[in-house]
N, C-alpha and C positions, 0 to 999 in steps of 0.2 A: 472445578467445573472442567467437565469434559469438552473438548470443542474439535473442529476438524477445516481443514483448509479445502477450499473447491473455487473453481471458477466463479468470475461473477456472470449473474444471468440478469435479462431487464425485468424480471420476477424480485428482484433484489433491490431495485432502485427508491422505492421509498424507505426502506429500512436502512440502506445505505446513506440515503441524503439526510436524513434524521439524525445518524449518528454524527456526519460532516458537521451538520447545522448545532449539536451539540459539544462537538470536540474541536473545530477548528474556528479559526478567526476570522477567517474570510467565508465569504457568502455568496454562493455558486449558483447559476441557474439549474436546474436539476436536469435539463437537458445535455448539459456538459459531461454527465457521468455516463449515459450510454453514449454518447459521441465517443468519447475516450475508449469505453470499452469496445464499440464496435471496430472503431479502427485498427486495435491489436486485441481481441482476444484473449490470448496468450497470459499478457501483462496485465490483466486485472482479475485481483483474487477477492475472497473474500472469506474470514474467519464465521464459521457459525456453531452456536451454542445452542440446546434445547430451548433457550431462552430469547433467540434471533440473533441476526449480526451483530458482531460484539468488533468486527475491525473489517480494515480492508486496506488495498493497495490498487491504485491505479497507475498503471505505466504507459509509455509510448515508445515505439521506435523512431526516432529523429532522424536515422540514418540506417544504411545496409550495416554497420557497426557499431549504432550507439542507441544505448536505449535510456530513457529516462524516468524516474522516479515523479509522478506527477503530483499525486495526494497519497498518503497515508494516516489513517488515523485508526486509533484502538479505545475501546469503551474505558472509561476510566478505573471501572472496576478489575479489569484485566491487565493495565498498563504494570509495566516491571514483573510479568509473569513469562515473558518469553513468546507473547504473541507477536510482537514489532519484529522480533529476531525470526520468528517463524516465517513470517510475510517476506522480508527482505531474504532469506536464504531462498525461499522457492523463487522470489522472483529474479534472482541471479541465476538460478538454474534455467528458468524459462529464458533468460537474456542470452546465456552462454550456447543453447542448443538452437537460437536463432541466429548465430554467427556474433553477438556483440562482445565487444572487447571494451569497451566503454562504457561506465553507467555513470550518470549525473542525475542531480537532484538540486535543490534549493531549498534552503532555510534562512528563516527570519535573523538576524544577528541576535535579537533579543529572545530568542526562542530558546532558553536555556536546556529545557527538557529536550527537544529534538536535537537540539546541538549533541548534548550529550550521548543520548541514543545512538546517534550517527557514528560518533567517534567511537564508543564503546562497541557497536556493531561492526565497524571497520577493524579497528583492531584485532579483536576476537576472529575475523574471518580472513586476518593475514597470518594467521598463526597456525 
């Protein structure tokens, strides 16, 4: 399936919210997505296919030299196909261009899939 990565827009809200509800264990107020994206538009990314939004990453600048991944979700049909890696790589590029020297995130310790993803991504990124 052909996908492309682009910045989040307010028109994406319904689809991003739906994907978050289907893939994340937490439930969020829809307004938080636009609030996060408006605080640092460069750190809000979506992956789109002909079938709609398939993944997203919302990040924030938490200080002049630190950014944070707040939410990342990938549709189950595209998991383990490089989409999460594509999002993380672009987020790191955007963060670096913004002067970030430290990137943080939180993962629940029982979320094995996310832990494995971030560990594998970090290993690959450091080589």
